[in-house]
N, C-alpha and C positions, 0 to 999 in steps of 0.2 A: 572715651573721647573718640569721635569718628575720625577716620583717616582722611587726609586731604585727597579729594577726588581727582585732582589733576597731577598727582604725584608721579604717575607714569610719564605724562607729558613733560613734566619738569626734568625727569631723568633723561629723557630723549633730548631735550633742549640743552642740557648740560653737556651731553656727549657731542652734540653738534657744535657747541661753543668750543669744546676742547679740540675738536677736529679742525675748526677754522683757525684757532690759535696756532695749531701745529703747521698748517699751510702758511700762515702769515710768517711764522718764525723761519720756515724753510725758504720762502721767497726773499725775506729780508737778508738771510745769510747768503743767498745767491747774488743778490744785489751788492752786498758788501764785498764778496769775492770778485765780482766783475769790476767794481770800482777800484779795487786794489790792483787788479791786472791792468786796467786802463792807466792808472797812475804810473805803474812800472813801465808800460809801453811809452808813456810820455817822457819819462826820465831817459829811457834808452834813445828815444828820438832826439832828445836834446844833446845827447853825446855825439851826434853826427854833425855838430855845428862847426867843428874845426875843418877847414878845407885842406885837402891833401895837395901834394905837389906833383905827383905823377898822374898822367891821364887815366891809367888803369885804376889807380886809387880813387880818383874822382868818380869814375864810372861805378865802382863798387860802392862807394859812399852814396851815390845817387840812387842806385838800385836798392840798397838797404833802407835808405830814407823813404823811398816810394813804398816799399813793402811795409815798413813800420807805419807810415801814414795810412795805408789801406787797412792794416790791422787795427790801428787806433780808431778809424772810422767805423769798422765793424764792432769794435768793443763799445763805442759810444752808442751805436744803434741797439746793441744787445742790452746795454745799461738802461737805455730809455724804455725798452720793452719790459725789462725787469722792474723798473720803477712803476710802470703802469700795472704790472701784476701785483706788486706790493700794495699799491693803492686799492686795487680791487679786493685783495685779501683783507685789507684793513676794513673796508666797507662791509664785507661779508661777516667778518668777525664782530664788528660793532653791532650789526643787526642781530647776530646770534646772541650776543651778550645782552642786548636790549630785551630779546624775547625771554631769556632766562630771568633777568631782573623783574620783568612783569609777573612771571609766574611765581617768583620768590615772594614778591609783595603780596600776591593773592594768597600764597600759602601762609604767610605771617598773619594776614587778616583772618584767615580761617582758624588758625590756632588761637588767636586772641578771642575770636567770637566763641569758639568752643570752650575756652577757659572761662569766659564771662558767663556763659550758660551754666557751666558746672558750678561756678561760685554762686550764681543766683539760686540754683536748685538747692545748694547746701544752705544758703541763708534762709530760704523758705522753710526748710526742714527745721533749722534752729529756731526760727520764729514760731513754728507750729509747736515745737517742744516747749518753748518758753510760754506760749499762750496757754497750752494745755496745763502746764504747771501752775500758772496763775488761776486758771479756771477751777482747778481742784483746791484752790485756797493755799497754794504754796506748800502743801504737805507732801511728804514722801520719805 
């Protein structure tokens, strides 16, 4: 049986797919971490809801709240950037996966065609043997 001529390309495409899957997993993990950090910051920001009675306490709470709001805004921006990166990684991975699947279908068709050819050759040999046997009068 002849080897699949695009076997080398298929191996390359599979490596590319694995690499894009790794990038996708990494970016998804970063996004998950970012979202957890943002949720924690939101919980902490909610803790500043109780007003203090002293002027210094109110100023400290206001400063902490402003700092937390700024941090939350930064986390939200970072989260949006990470979401865009995850979307891009998904598209890249999907494209790599599509290329691998195309080559795998071609490889399957090649293997099936080779097998069909081998079976046809074998059947022809068997037919020749059988017809030769009949031509000789069925003796042997």
